[in-house]
C-alpha atoms as a printed R data frame, in Angstrom:
    type eleno elety resid chain resno       x       y       z
1   ATOM     1    CA   MET     A     1 103.696  98.747 102.156
2   ATOM     2    CA   ASN     A     2 101.354 101.341 103.597
3   ATOM     3    CA   LEU     A     3  99.715  99.949 106.720
4   ATOM     4    CA   PHE     A     4  99.119 103.059 108.724
5   ATOM     5    CA   GLY     A     5  96.290 105.557 108.356
6   ATOM     6    CA   THR     A     6  95.873 108.790 110.232
7   ATOM     7    CA   SER     A     7  95.222 106.902 113.458
8   ATOM     8    CA   GLY     A     8  97.032 103.582 113.415
9   ATOM     9    CA   ILE     A     9  96.119 100.430 111.503
10  ATOM    10    CA   ARG     A    10  92.466  99.695 110.932
11  ATOM    11    CA   GLY     A    11  90.131  97.526 108.850
12  ATOM    12    CA   ARG     A    12  87.376  94.971 108.768
13  ATOM    13    CA   TYR     A    13  87.923  91.683 110.655
14  ATOM    14    CA   PRO     A    14  88.871  89.110 109.409
15  ATOM    15    CA   THR     A    15  89.295  90.220 105.745
16  ATOM    16    CA   GLU     A    16  91.459  93.313 106.204
17  ATOM    17    CA   VAL     A    17  92.874  92.829 109.693
18  ATOM    18    CA   HIS     A    18  93.458  89.262 110.870
19  ATOM    19    CA   GLU     A    19  95.645  87.054 113.022
20  ATOM    20    CA   ARG     A    20  98.359  86.551 110.374
21  ATOM    21    CA   LEU     A    21  98.825  90.298 109.995
22  ATOM    22    CA   PHE     A    22  99.024  90.808 113.781
23  ATOM    23    CA   LEU     A    23 101.536  87.994 114.144
24  ATOM    24    CA   ARG     A    24 103.721  89.664 111.545
25  ATOM    25    CA   LEU     A    25 103.219  93.068 113.203
26  ATOM    26    CA   GLY     A    26 104.401  91.584 116.502
27  ATOM    27    CA   SER     A    27 107.464  90.142 114.876
28  ATOM    28    CA   ALA     A    28 108.214  93.494 113.150
29  ATOM    29    CA   LEU     A    29 107.894  95.438 116.389
30  ATOM    30    CA   ALA     A    30 110.218  92.929 118.085
31  ATOM    31    CA   THR     A    31 113.042  94.046 115.697
32  ATOM    32    CA   ILE     A    32 112.810  97.532 117.334
33  ATOM    33    CA   PHE     A    33 111.747  97.125 120.954
34  ATOM    34    CA   ASP     A    34 112.382  94.943 124.024
35  ATOM    35    CA   GLU     A    35 109.395  95.565 126.311
36  ATOM    36    CA   ALA     A    36 105.784  96.542 125.733
37  ATOM    37    CA   ALA     A    37 102.435  97.324 127.375
38  ATOM    38    CA   VAL     A    38  99.570  95.771 125.411
39  ATOM    39    CA   GLY     A    39  95.806  95.995 125.802
40  ATOM    40    CA   ARG     A    40  92.576  95.899 123.832
41  ATOM    41    CA   ASP     A    41  89.172  97.531 123.767
42  ATOM    42    CA   VAL     A    42  85.874  95.641 124.209
43  ATOM    43    CA   ARG     A    43  85.581  94.175 120.691
44  ATOM    44    CA   ASP     A    44  85.367  90.369 120.637
45  ATOM    45    CA   SER     A    45  87.836  90.137 117.783
46  ATOM    46    CA   GLY     A    46  90.390  91.784 120.017
47  ATOM    47    CA   VAL     A    47  90.963  88.440 121.826
48  ATOM    48    CA   PRO     A    48  92.485  86.491 118.926
49  ATOM    49    CA   LEU     A    49  94.204  89.610 117.466
50  ATOM    50    CA   GLN     A    50  95.886  90.403 120.792
51  ATOM    51    CA   ALA     A    51  96.988  86.807 121.184
52  ATOM    52    CA   SER     A    52  98.561  86.917 117.724
53  ATOM    53    CA   LEU     A    53 100.299  90.210 118.376
54  ATOM    54    CA   VAL     A    54 101.691  88.925 121.641
55  ATOM    55    CA   ALA     A    55 102.887  85.722 119.981
56  ATOM    56    CA   GLY     A    56 104.825  87.731 117.424
57  ATOM    57    CA   LEU     A    57 106.305  90.007 120.098
58  ATOM    58    CA   THR     A    58 107.313  87.264 122.569
59  ATOM    59    CA   SER     A    59 108.729  84.977 119.815
60  ATOM    60    CA   GLY     A    60 110.958  87.929 118.896
61  ATOM    61    CA   GLY     A    61 112.155  88.270 122.483
62  ATOM    62    CA   VAL     A    62 109.904  91.150 123.695
63  ATOM    63    CA   HIS     A    63 108.608  91.074 127.281
64  ATOM    64    CA   VAL     A    64 104.863  91.885 127.164
65  ATOM    65    CA   HIS     A    65 102.701  93.331 129.954
66  ATOM    66    CA   ASP     A    66  99.041  92.508 129.280
67  ATOM    67    CA   CYS     A    67  96.861  95.341 130.647
68  ATOM    68    CA   GLY     A    68  93.631  93.696 129.727
69  ATOM    69    CA   ILE     A    69  90.571  95.680 128.487
70  ATOM    70    CA   VAL     A    70  91.526  99.349 128.778
71  ATOM    71    CA   THR     A    71  91.100 102.680 126.960
72  ATOM    72    CA   THR     A    72  93.582 103.878 124.384
73  ATOM    73    CA   PRO     A    73  94.767 106.738 126.620
74  ATOM    74    CA   THR     A    74  95.394 104.149 129.354
75  ATOM    75    CA   ILE     A    75  97.853 102.329 127.076
76  ATOM    76    CA   ALA     A    76  99.392 105.660 125.981
77  ATOM    77    CA   HIS     A    77  99.896 106.448 129.669
78  ATOM    78    CA   MET     A    78 101.394 102.981 130.310
79  ATOM    79    CA   ALA     A    79 103.755 103.260 127.347
80  ATOM    80    CA   ALA     A    80 106.005 105.546 129.395
81  ATOM    81    CA   ARG     A    81 106.823 102.595 131.709
82  ATOM    82    CA   PHE     A    82 108.087 100.487 128.820
83  ATOM    83    CA   ASP     A    83 109.504 100.860 125.297
84  ATOM    84    CA   PHE     A    84 106.092 101.254 123.676
85  ATOM    85    CA   GLY     A    85 102.410 100.598 124.068
86  ATOM    86    CA   GLY     A    86  99.995  98.924 121.707
87  ATOM    87    CA   ILE     A    87  96.207  98.626 121.906
88  ATOM    88    CA   ILE     A    88  93.936  96.444 119.785
89  ATOM    89    CA   THR     A    89  91.125  98.874 118.831
90  ATOM    90    CA   ALA     A    90  89.154 100.366 115.955
91  ATOM    91    CA   SER     A    91  88.263 103.378 118.098
92  ATOM    92    CA   HIS     A    92  84.888 104.787 116.836
93  ATOM    93    CA   ASN     A    93  84.408 102.360 113.971
94  ATOM    94    CA   PRO     A    94  81.568  99.774 113.944
95  ATOM    95    CA   PRO     A    95  82.103  96.414 115.701
96  ATOM    96    CA   GLU     A    96  83.110  94.575 112.560
97  ATOM    97    CA   TYR     A    97  86.283  96.705 112.453
98  ATOM    98    CA   ASN     A    98  89.426  96.335 114.486
99  ATOM    99    CA   GLY     A    99  92.958  97.619 114.393
100 ATOM   100    CA   LEU     A   100  96.093  98.662 116.281
101 ATOM   101    CA   LYS     A   101  97.243 101.943 117.796
102 ATOM   102    CA   LEU     A   102 100.876 102.321 118.841
103 ATOM   103    CA   TRP     A   103 102.422 104.743 121.340
104 ATOM   104    CA   SER     A   104 106.076 105.559 122.037
105 ATOM   105    CA   SER     A   105 107.461 105.860 125.580
106 ATOM   106    CA   SER     A   106 107.222 109.669 125.222
107 ATOM   107    CA   GLY     A   107 103.455 109.446 125.162
108 ATOM   108    CA   MET     A   108 103.376 110.329 121.473
109 ATOM   109    CA   PRO     A   109 101.753 108.175 118.837
110 ATOM   110    CA   PHE     A   110 104.192 106.475 116.506
111 ATOM   111    CA   ASP     A   111 105.674 109.144 114.197
112 ATOM   112    CA   LEU     A   112 106.328 108.683 110.448
113 ATOM   113    CA   ASP     A   113 109.852 107.309 111.089
114 ATOM   114    CA   LEU     A   114 108.693 104.600 113.516
115 ATOM   115    CA   ARG     A   115 105.792 103.673 111.262
116 ATOM   116    CA   SER     A   116 108.197 103.364 108.324
117 ATOM   117    CA   ARG     A   117 110.511 101.164 110.352
118 ATOM   118    CA   VAL     A   118 107.639  98.843 111.262
119 ATOM   119    CA   GLU     A   119 106.477  98.655 107.614
120 ATOM   120    CA   ASP     A   120 109.995  97.955 106.405
121 ATOM   121    CA   ALA     A   121 110.388  95.143 108.993
122 ATOM   122    CA   MET     A   122 107.115  93.651 107.750
123 ATOM   123    CA   GLU     A   123 108.653  93.200 104.322
124 ATOM   124    CA   SER     A   124 111.330  90.942 105.756
125 ATOM   125    CA   GLU     A   125 110.991  87.354 106.962
126 ATOM   126    CA   PRO     A   126 110.346  87.338 110.707
127 ATOM   127    CA   SER     A   127 113.275  86.189 112.862
128 ATOM   128    CA   HIS     A   128 112.570  84.274 116.053
129 ATOM   129    CA   GLU     A   129 114.576  83.878 119.194
130 ATOM   130    CA   GLY     A   130 115.662  80.445 120.385
131 ATOM   131    CA   TRP     A   131 113.807  78.582 123.107
132 ATOM   132    CA   ASN     A   132 115.853  80.432 125.725
133 ATOM   133    CA   GLY     A   133 115.299  83.916 124.246
134 ATOM   134    CA   ILE     A   134 111.516  84.066 124.049
135 ATOM   135    CA   GLY     A   135 109.993  87.065 125.737
136 ATOM   136    CA   GLN     A   136 107.784  86.615 128.848
137 ATOM   137    CA   LEU     A   137 104.104  87.541 129.183
138 ATOM   138    CA   PHE     A   138 103.020  89.261 132.373
139 ATOM   139    CA   ARG     A   139  99.555  90.263 133.557
140 ATOM   140    CA   TYR     A   140  99.520  93.995 134.537
141 ATOM   141    CA   GLU     A   141  96.549  94.515 136.843
142 ATOM   142    CA   GLY     A   142  96.823  98.204 137.757
143 ATOM   143    CA   ALA     A   143  96.749 100.062 134.419
144 ATOM   144    CA   LEU     A   144  93.290 101.566 134.757
145 ATOM   145    CA   ILE     A   145  93.940 102.558 138.390
146 ATOM   146    CA   GLU     A   146  97.184 104.256 137.504
147 ATOM   147    CA   HIS     A   147  95.573 106.113 134.674
148 ATOM   148    CA   LYS     A   148  92.671 107.204 136.935
149 ATOM   149    CA   GLU     A   149  95.071 108.437 139.596
150 ATOM   150    CA   ALA     A   150  97.093 110.454 137.067
151 ATOM   151    CA   ILE     A   151  93.927 112.239 135.956
152 ATOM   152    CA   LEU     A   152  92.711 112.957 139.449
153 ATOM   153    CA   ALA     A   153  96.099 114.352 140.443
154 ATOM   154    CA   ALA     A   154  95.919 116.878 137.588
155 ATOM   155    CA   ILE     A   155  92.230 117.986 137.997
156 ATOM   156    CA   GLU     A   156  90.439 120.293 140.432
157 ATOM   157    CA   PRO     A   157  87.368 118.814 142.165
158 ATOM   158    CA   SER     A   158  83.891 119.455 140.856
159 ATOM   159    CA   GLU     A   159  80.369 118.716 142.068
160 ATOM   160    CA   VAL     A   160  78.660 119.222 138.762
161 ATOM   161    CA   LYS     A   161  75.849 116.740 137.926
162 ATOM   162    CA   VAL     A   162  76.727 114.705 134.860
163 ATOM   163    CA   VAL     A   163  75.109 112.163 132.551
164 ATOM   164    CA   LEU     A   164  77.951 109.973 131.220
165 ATOM   165    CA   ASP     A   165  77.380 107.944 128.039
166 ATOM   166    CA   CYS     A   166  80.309 105.546 127.469
167 ATOM   167    CA   GLY     A   167  78.777 103.948 124.355
168 ATOM   168    CA   ASN     A   168  79.398 100.473 125.833
169 ATOM   169    CA   GLY     A   169  83.123 101.040 125.185
170 ATOM   170    CA   ALA     A   170  86.257 100.724 127.259
171 ATOM   171    CA   ALA     A   171  85.671 104.103 128.924
172 ATOM   172    CA   SER     A   172  82.948 102.353 130.956
173 ATOM   173    CA   LEU     A   173  85.707 100.883 133.116
174 ATOM   174    CA   ILE     A   174  87.325 104.185 134.138
175 ATOM   175    CA   ALA     A   175  85.288 107.366 133.270
176 ATOM   176    CA   PRO     A   176  82.517 106.886 135.872
177 ATOM   177    CA   LEU     A   177  85.141 106.290 138.569
178 ATOM   178    CA   VAL     A   178  87.170 109.327 137.668
179 ATOM   179    CA   LEU     A   179  84.190 111.711 137.645
180 ATOM   180    CA   ARG     A   180  82.738 110.297 140.899
181 ATOM   181    CA   GLU     A   181  86.055 110.438 142.723
182 ATOM   182    CA   MET     A   182  86.591 114.038 141.684
183 ATOM   183    CA   GLY     A   183  83.247 114.863 143.308
184 ATOM   184    CA   CYS     A   184  80.774 114.841 140.440
185 ATOM   185    CA   ARG     A   185  77.280 113.398 140.759
186 ATOM   186    CA   VAL     A   186  77.218 110.870 137.903
187 ATOM   187    CA   LEU     A   187  74.386 109.144 136.085
188 ATOM   188    CA   THR     A   188  75.601 106.536 133.598
189 ATOM   189    CA   LEU     A   189  74.153 105.576 130.249
190 ATOM   190    CA   HIS     A   190  75.320 102.771 127.940
191 ATOM   191    CA   SER     A   191  78.187 102.122 130.368
192 ATOM   192    CA   GLN     A   192  78.282  98.309 130.353
193 ATOM   193    CA   PRO     A   193  81.201  97.088 128.203
194 ATOM   194    CA   ASP     A   194  79.912  95.277 125.156
195 ATOM   195    CA   GLY     A   195  81.895  94.753 121.962
196 ATOM   196    CA   SER     A   196  78.744  94.898 119.747
197 ATOM   197    CA   PHE     A   197  78.086  98.524 120.981
198 ATOM   198    CA   PRO     A   198  74.324  97.907 121.336
199 ATOM   199    CA   GLY     A   199  73.473 101.229 123.036
200 ATOM   200    CA   ARG     A   200  74.153 103.804 120.374
201 ATOM   201    CA   GLY     A   201  77.227 102.609 118.453
202 ATOM   202    CA   ALA     A   202  80.911 103.286 119.063
203 ATOM   203    CA   GLU     A   203  80.993 106.768 117.510
204 ATOM   204    CA   PRO     A   204  79.485 109.681 119.506
205 ATOM   205    CA   MET     A   205  77.902 111.327 116.458
206 ATOM   206    CA   ASN     A   206  75.259 113.980 117.074
207 ATOM   207    CA   GLU     A   207  72.471 111.850 115.598
208 ATOM   208    CA   ALA     A   208  73.415 108.947 117.930
209 ATOM   209    CA   LEU     A   209  73.215 110.972 121.132
210 ATOM   210    CA   GLY     A   210  69.421 111.232 121.467
211 ATOM   211    CA   ASP     A   211  69.310 109.217 124.714
212 ATOM   212    CA   LEU     A   212  72.038 111.342 126.246
213 ATOM   213    CA   ARG     A   213  70.405 114.625 125.248
214 ATOM   214    CA   LYS     A   214  67.058 113.545 126.726
215 ATOM   215    CA   ALA     A   215  68.652 112.278 129.898
216 ATOM   216    CA   VAL     A   216  70.521 115.531 130.528
217 ATOM   217    CA   VAL     A   217  67.311 117.568 130.302
218 ATOM   218    CA   SER     A   218  65.079 115.161 132.214
219 ATOM   219    CA   SER     A   219  67.638 114.733 134.987
220 ATOM   220    CA   ARG     A   220  68.425 118.447 135.146
221 ATOM   221    CA   CYS     A   221  72.154 117.873 134.793
222 ATOM   222    CA   GLY     A   222  74.776 120.473 134.131
223 ATOM   223    CA   VAL     A   223  76.422 118.524 131.307
224 ATOM   224    CA   GLY     A   224  76.257 115.346 129.278
225 ATOM   225    CA   ILE     A   225  79.416 113.578 128.211
226 ATOM   226    CA   ALA     A   226  79.866 110.918 125.539
227 ATOM   227    CA   HIS     A   227  82.919 108.769 124.721
228 ATOM   228    CA   ASP     A   228  83.811 106.614 121.717
229 ATOM   229    CA   GLY     A   229  84.739 102.910 121.720
230 ATOM   230    CA   ASP     A   230  88.288 103.376 123.058
231 ATOM   231    CA   GLY     A   231  87.867 106.454 125.196
232 ATOM   232    CA   ASP     A   232  90.164 108.864 123.421
233 ATOM   233    CA   ARG     A   233  87.249 111.100 122.314
234 ATOM   234    CA   MET     A   234  84.921 113.269 124.344
235 ATOM   235    CA   VAL     A   235  81.746 115.024 123.140
236 ATOM   236    CA   ALA     A   236  79.700 117.291 125.387
237 ATOM   237    CA   VAL     A   237  75.977 118.123 125.621
238 ATOM   238    CA   ASP     A   238  74.826 121.313 127.416
239 ATOM   239    CA   GLU     A   239  72.110 121.458 130.070
240 ATOM   240    CA   GLU     A   240  69.386 122.136 127.440
241 ATOM   241    CA   GLY     A   241  70.274 118.984 125.485
242 ATOM   242    CA   ASP     A   242  72.244 120.572 122.627
243 ATOM   243    CA   VAL     A   243  75.485 119.019 121.449
244 ATOM   244    CA   VAL     A   244  78.316 121.538 121.849
245 ATOM   245    CA   LYS     A   245  80.394 122.079 118.722
246 ATOM   246    CA   ALA     A   246  83.960 120.860 119.111
247 ATOM   247    CA   GLU     A   247  85.472 124.216 118.203
248 ATOM   248    CA   LYS     A   248  83.447 125.889 120.935
249 ATOM   249    CA   LEU     A   249  84.774 123.356 123.427
250 ATOM   250    CA   LEU     A   250  88.301 124.047 122.192
251 ATOM   251    CA   ILE     A   251  87.761 127.777 122.750
252 ATOM   252    CA   LEU     A   252  86.477 127.082 126.316
253 ATOM   253    CA   PHE     A   253  89.551 124.943 127.020
254 ATOM   254    CA   ALA     A   254  91.883 127.560 125.539
255 ATOM   255    CA   GLN     A   255  90.321 130.310 127.575
256 ATOM   256    CA   ALA     A   256  90.451 128.278 130.798
257 ATOM   257    CA   LEU     A   257  94.131 127.438 130.130
258 ATOM   258    CA   LYS     A   258  94.947 131.010 129.011
259 ATOM   259    CA   ALA     A   259  96.545 129.226 126.030
260 ATOM   260    CA   GLY     A   260  98.947 131.256 123.977
261 ATOM   261    CA   LYS     A   261  98.874 128.898 120.983
262 ATOM   262    CA   VAL     A   262  96.498 126.101 119.937
263 ATOM   263    CA   VAL     A   263  96.856 123.488 117.212
264 ATOM   264    CA   VAL     A   264  93.890 122.310 115.105
265 ATOM   265    CA   PRO     A   265  93.612 120.330 111.837
266 ATOM   266    CA   VAL     A   266  92.720 121.932 108.508
267 ATOM   267    CA   ASP     A   267  89.030 120.962 108.917
268 ATOM   268    CA   ALA     A   268  88.438 123.027 112.081
269 ATOM   269    CA   SER     A   269  86.098 126.011 112.136
270 ATOM   270    CA   MET     A   270  87.259 129.514 111.291
271 ATOM   271    CA   VAL     A   271  85.590 130.684 114.467
272 ATOM   272    CA   LEU     A   272  88.859 129.790 116.190
273 ATOM   273    CA   GLU     A   273  90.727 132.587 114.423
274 ATOM   274    CA   ASP     A   274  87.820 134.973 114.888
275 ATOM   275    CA   VAL     A   275  87.718 134.464 118.681
276 ATOM   276    CA   LEU     A   276  91.275 133.531 119.603
277 ATOM   277    CA   GLY     A   277  93.109 135.514 116.875
278 ATOM   278    CA   GLU     A   278  94.979 134.239 113.843
279 ATOM   279    CA   GLU     A   279  98.332 134.468 115.577
280 ATOM   280    CA   ARG     A   280  97.269 131.899 118.218
281 ATOM   281    CA   VAL     A   281  95.917 129.261 115.837
282 ATOM   282    CA   VAL     A   282  98.190 126.727 114.058
283 ATOM   283    CA   ARG     A   283  96.651 124.366 111.491
284 ATOM   284    CA   THR     A   284  97.989 120.955 110.627
285 ATOM   285    CA   ARG     A   285  96.974 117.658 109.005
286 ATOM   286    CA   VAL     A   286  93.978 115.716 110.211
287 ATOM   287    CA   GLY     A   287  94.846 112.999 112.729
288 ATOM   288    CA   ASP     A   288  95.854 112.974 116.374
289 ATOM   289    CA   VAL     A   289  99.449 111.999 115.482
290 ATOM   290    CA   PHE     A   290  99.832 115.171 113.420
291 ATOM   291    CA   VAL     A   291  98.139 117.344 115.994
292 ATOM   292    CA   ALA     A   292 100.389 115.920 118.691
293 ATOM   293    CA   GLU     A   293 103.555 116.421 116.637
294 ATOM   294    CA   SER     A   294 102.536 119.975 115.868
295 ATOM   295    CA   VAL     A   295 101.732 120.700 119.524
296 ATOM   296    CA   LEU     A   296 105.233 119.536 120.450
297 ATOM   297    CA   ARG     A   297 106.933 121.389 117.603
298 ATOM   298    CA   GLU     A   298 105.040 124.655 118.152
299 ATOM   299    CA   GLU     A   299 105.274 124.411 121.960
300 ATOM   300    CA   ALA     A   300 101.483 124.928 121.962
301 ATOM   301    CA   ASP     A   301  99.269 124.811 125.025
302 ATOM   302    CA   LEU     A   302  96.394 122.830 123.533
303 ATOM   303    CA   GLY     A   303  95.473 120.708 120.537
304 ATOM   304    CA   GLY     A   304  92.112 119.423 119.366
305 ATOM   305    CA   GLU     A   305  90.072 118.004 116.515
306 ATOM   306    CA   ALA     A   306  86.401 118.307 115.508
307 ATOM   307    CA   SER     A   307  86.079 114.559 116.134
308 ATOM   308    CA   GLY     A   308  86.334 115.217 119.906
309 ATOM   309    CA   THR     A   309  89.997 114.447 120.542
310 ATOM   310    CA   TRP     A   310  91.827 116.800 122.853
311 ATOM   311    CA   ILE     A   311  95.538 117.099 123.682
312 ATOM   312    CA   PHE     A   312  96.540 118.936 126.807
313 ATOM   313    CA   PRO     A   313 100.397 118.963 126.716
314 ATOM   314    CA   GLY     A   314 100.569 120.123 130.330
315 ATOM   315    CA   TYR     A   315  99.076 116.757 131.170
316 ATOM   316    CA   ALA     A   316 100.112 114.471 128.281
317 ATOM   317    CA   LEU     A   317 100.876 114.461 124.538
318 ATOM   318    CA   TYR     A   318  98.168 111.893 123.736
319 ATOM   319    CA   PRO     A   319  94.393 112.531 123.344
320 ATOM   320    CA   ASP     A   320  92.556 111.454 126.486
321 ATOM   321    CA   GLY     A   321  88.751 111.686 126.434
322 ATOM   322    CA   VAL     A   322  88.455 110.832 130.079
323 ATOM   323    CA   TYR     A   323  90.844 113.627 131.098
324 ATOM   324    CA   ALA     A   324  89.046 116.102 128.806
325 ATOM   325    CA   ALA     A   325  85.693 115.168 130.446
326 ATOM   326    CA   ALA     A   326  87.147 115.668 133.874
327 ATOM   327    CA   TYR     A   327  88.685 119.002 132.862
328 ATOM   328    CA   LEU     A   328  85.395 120.243 131.432
329 ATOM   329    CA   CYS     A   329  83.614 119.282 134.667
330 ATOM   330    CA   SER     A   330  86.204 121.266 136.637
331 ATOM   331    CA   ILE     A   331  85.422 124.317 134.524
332 ATOM   332    CA   LEU     A   332  81.706 123.831 135.067
333 ATOM   333    CA   GLN     A   333  82.179 123.946 138.867
334 ATOM   334    CA   ARG     A   334  82.407 127.706 138.374
335 ATOM   335    CA   GLU     A   335  80.553 128.346 135.108
336 ATOM   336    CA   ASN     A   336  77.384 127.383 133.243
337 ATOM   337    CA   LEU     A   337  78.058 125.547 130.048
338 ATOM   338    CA   ARG     A   338  75.154 127.009 128.048
339 ATOM   339    CA   SER     A   339  76.092 130.552 128.885
340 ATOM   340    CA   LEU     A   340  79.732 129.968 128.021
341 ATOM   341    CA   VAL     A   341  79.081 128.564 124.576
342 ATOM   342    CA   GLU     A   342  76.428 131.188 123.708
343 ATOM   343    CA   GLU     A   343  79.138 133.823 123.901
344 ATOM   344    CA   ILE     A   344  80.961 132.171 120.992
345 ATOM   345    CA   PRO     A   345  79.819 132.824 117.351
346 ATOM   346    CA   ASP     A   346  78.169 129.951 115.558
347 ATOM   347    CA   TYR     A   347  78.901 129.407 111.878
348 ATOM   348    CA   PRO     A   348  77.096 126.750 109.786
349 ATOM   349    CA   ILE     A   349  79.390 123.900 108.979
350 ATOM   350    CA   LEU     A   350  78.385 120.918 106.784
351 ATOM   351    CA   ARG     A   351  80.216 117.583 106.873
352 ATOM   352    CA   GLY     A   352  79.579 114.572 104.687
353 ATOM   353    CA   SER     A   353  81.360 111.821 102.790
354 ATOM   354    CA   ILE     A   354  81.273 109.792  99.611
355 ATOM   355    CA   THR     A   355  82.079 106.053  99.823
356 ATOM   356    CA   TYR     A   356  84.370 104.996  96.983
357 ATOM   357    CA   ASP     A   357  86.970 102.478  95.960
358 ATOM   358    CA   PRO     A   358  90.394 104.039  96.610
359 ATOM   359    CA   THR     A   359  92.089 101.583  94.208
360 ATOM   360    CA   GLU     A   360  89.989 102.941  91.324
361 ATOM   361    CA   ALA     A   361  89.756 106.603  92.366
362 ATOM   362    CA   LYS     A   362  90.581 109.082  89.629
363 ATOM   363    CA   SER     A   363  92.780 111.288  91.818
364 ATOM   364    CA   GLU     A   364  94.261 113.266  88.887
365 ATOM   365    CA   ARG     A   365  90.810 114.162  87.623
366 ATOM   366    CA   LEU     A   366  89.688 115.148  91.134
367 ATOM   367    CA   ALA     A   367  92.744 117.350  91.611
368 ATOM   368    CA   ALA     A   368  92.190 119.086  88.266
369 ATOM   369    CA   GLU     A   369  88.500 119.716  89.104
370 ATOM   370    CA   LEU     A   370  89.209 121.251  92.531
371 ATOM   371    CA   GLU     A   371  92.257 123.263  91.571
372 ATOM   372    CA   SER     A   372  90.399 124.847  88.612
373 ATOM   373    CA   MET     A   373  87.728 126.326  90.872
374 ATOM   374    CA   GLU     A   374  87.522 130.101  91.377
375 ATOM   375    CA   VAL     A   375  88.803 130.444  94.960
376 ATOM   376    CA   VAL     A   376  91.100 132.734  96.885
377 ATOM   377    CA   GLU     A   377  93.578 129.964  97.709
378 ATOM   378    CA   VAL     A   378  94.026 126.214  97.444
379 ATOM   379    CA   SER     A   379  96.108 124.471 100.156
380 ATOM   380    CA   ARG     A   380  97.410 120.892  99.768
381 ATOM   381    CA   LEU     A   381  98.539 120.506 103.376
382 ATOM   382    CA   ASP     A   382  95.990 117.700 103.791
383 ATOM   383    CA   GLY     A   383  93.667 116.998 100.878
384 ATOM   384    CA   TRP     A   384  92.378 120.145  99.165
385 ATOM   385    CA   ARG     A   385  91.454 123.120 101.368
386 ATOM   386    CA   LEU     A   386  89.673 125.743  99.300
387 ATOM   387    CA   ALA     A   387  89.529 129.268 100.708
388 ATOM   388    CA   PHE     A   388  86.682 131.594  99.506
389 ATOM   389    CA   ASP     A   389  86.112 135.217 100.572
390 ATOM   390    CA   ASP     A   390  83.337 134.216 102.994
391 ATOM   391    CA   ALA     A   391  83.860 130.462 103.453
392 ATOM   392    CA   TRP     A   392  86.224 127.511 103.168
393 ATOM   393    CA   ALA     A   393  85.910 123.888 102.100
394 ATOM   394    CA   LEU     A   394  87.969 120.747 102.535
395 ATOM   395    CA   VAL     A   395  87.990 117.652 100.397
396 ATOM   396    CA   ARG     A   396  90.208 114.839 101.672
397 ATOM   397    CA   PRO     A   397  90.284 110.997 101.754
398 ATOM   398    CA   SER     A   398  89.596 109.448 105.114
399 ATOM   399    CA   GLY     A   399  92.575 107.902 106.828
400 ATOM   400    CA   THR     A   400  90.536 105.093 108.348
401 ATOM   401    CA   GLU     A   401  87.698 104.291 105.941
402 ATOM   402    CA   PRO     A   402  87.147 104.159 102.094
403 ATOM   403    CA   LYS     A   403  85.471 107.554 102.083
404 ATOM   404    CA   MET     A   404  86.184 110.953 100.589
405 ATOM   405    CA   ARG     A   405  85.218 113.480 103.239
406 ATOM   406    CA   ILE     A   406  83.763 116.903 102.388
407 ATOM   407    CA   THR     A   407  83.599 119.762 104.883
408 ATOM   408    CA   VAL     A   408  82.226 123.250 104.141
409 ATOM   409    CA   GLU     A   409  81.844 126.240 106.451
410 ATOM   410    CA   ALA     A   410  80.455 129.690 105.663
411 ATOM   411    CA   ARG     A   411  79.126 132.627 107.616
412 ATOM   412    CA   GLU     A   412  75.689 132.063 106.069
413 ATOM   413    CA   GLU     A   413  73.838 128.731 105.872
414 ATOM   414    CA   ALA     A   414  72.674 129.255 102.271
415 ATOM   415    CA   ARG     A   415  76.234 129.884 101.139
416 ATOM   416    CA   ALA     A   416  77.504 126.804 102.935
417 ATOM   417    CA   ARG     A   417  74.810 124.665 101.279
418 ATOM   418    CA   GLU     A   418  75.529 126.151  97.867
419 ATOM   419    CA   ILE     A   419  79.266 125.342  98.119
420 ATOM   420    CA   TYR     A   420  78.607 121.853  99.554
421 ATOM   421    CA   ALA     A   421  76.162 120.884  96.818
422 ATOM   422    CA   GLY     A   422  78.612 121.996  94.090
423 ATOM   423    CA   LEU     A   423  81.531 120.190  95.683
424 ATOM   424    CA   HIS     A   424  79.583 116.980  96.257
425 ATOM   425    CA   SER     A   425  78.643 116.941  92.586
426 ATOM   426    CA   LYS     A   426  82.202 117.616  91.392
427 ATOM   427    CA   VAL     A   427  83.783 115.032  93.746
428 ATOM   428    CA   SER     A   428  81.205 112.342  92.892
429 ATOM   429    CA   GLU     A   429  81.763 112.791  89.124
430 ATOM   430    CA   ALA     A   430  85.548 112.651  89.568
431 ATOM   431    CA   ILE     A   431  85.916 109.559  91.811
432 ATOM   432    CA   LEU     A   432  82.851 107.344  91.095
């Protein structure tokens, strides 16, 4: 059984994720743990899925604390109070998707060992406690407040003017409060919780942020901030309405923290090495679980991904988009975002994907095609990372969707487009 992707369990409801699966998941988790914090994001399908998960947990003797509609980092924060935390969410995916993210009491996402134990338990018949051994269900009212207070205790005040776009997701319930209470002047956009994500969708992609970009300029704000459906991502827009590249934000965070070492996935820009120095940059597999594990192992000061997930180990080992937004605003109390990012080199980077059927993918043919290319080096740390003299490219299957992702970066746009076109053709021929 292979339930887990790079960021928990995820699929379309009710064909790929459904109540039967979540009942079994609850029973499997009950063979390992005794007490849990559980919540869900704003998706309507979260109601029956959470009920099924809780039924499996309590029938196996686990005491469950229902935190209601919360962000993923809220549940990660709450996990420290109990044996583990689980949130029903599909993060940035469209509303027809749902899933489950799991957090250990250390604040880390479930590692490979815990995921394997859950999958092994799923293969066995569920065992249930007797009538006098059933776990209890409690309503936990203060999860969002505790999360908010933890962020505010770790952040310096700021009076920067912000447009905050929560994408109708769970961050709507906490991010505006955090920024206002730290002193920011906040204008909200798409910040009414709605599981259909009617404002601009659950994923804060550049092309979906038109309303935010216009609002920042028209309102003369110092920054625009966008969150995804479950609040673990944060994307920023500068005062002229341009979306700030994730690697530039990572460099700003690293410089503000005076970070000695930062962890990034294999698809992050080479500008990190150019600005911070190769000795300060550690690359790992794509996915917040792998970034978090590497941050802990390397004793790094910061971790981040191009998707907009940020890990500040001085605060927590889980990605928290709300904390990242607050930290950015604290930096902008003293600095101008546009001037900060203009000091960082800008290399053209192209990202795309090819939808395919993983059960029919011709992986051996794809591997042969990519490994036969004339490149300086091929790394198989995560997918195929191809190093050229003046560029790099990454081909890897998505951990959450049936897509083969292609990323290319070069110092010149024409070179990036040349490599991307060639790779897209090779990958399409190999897997379709």
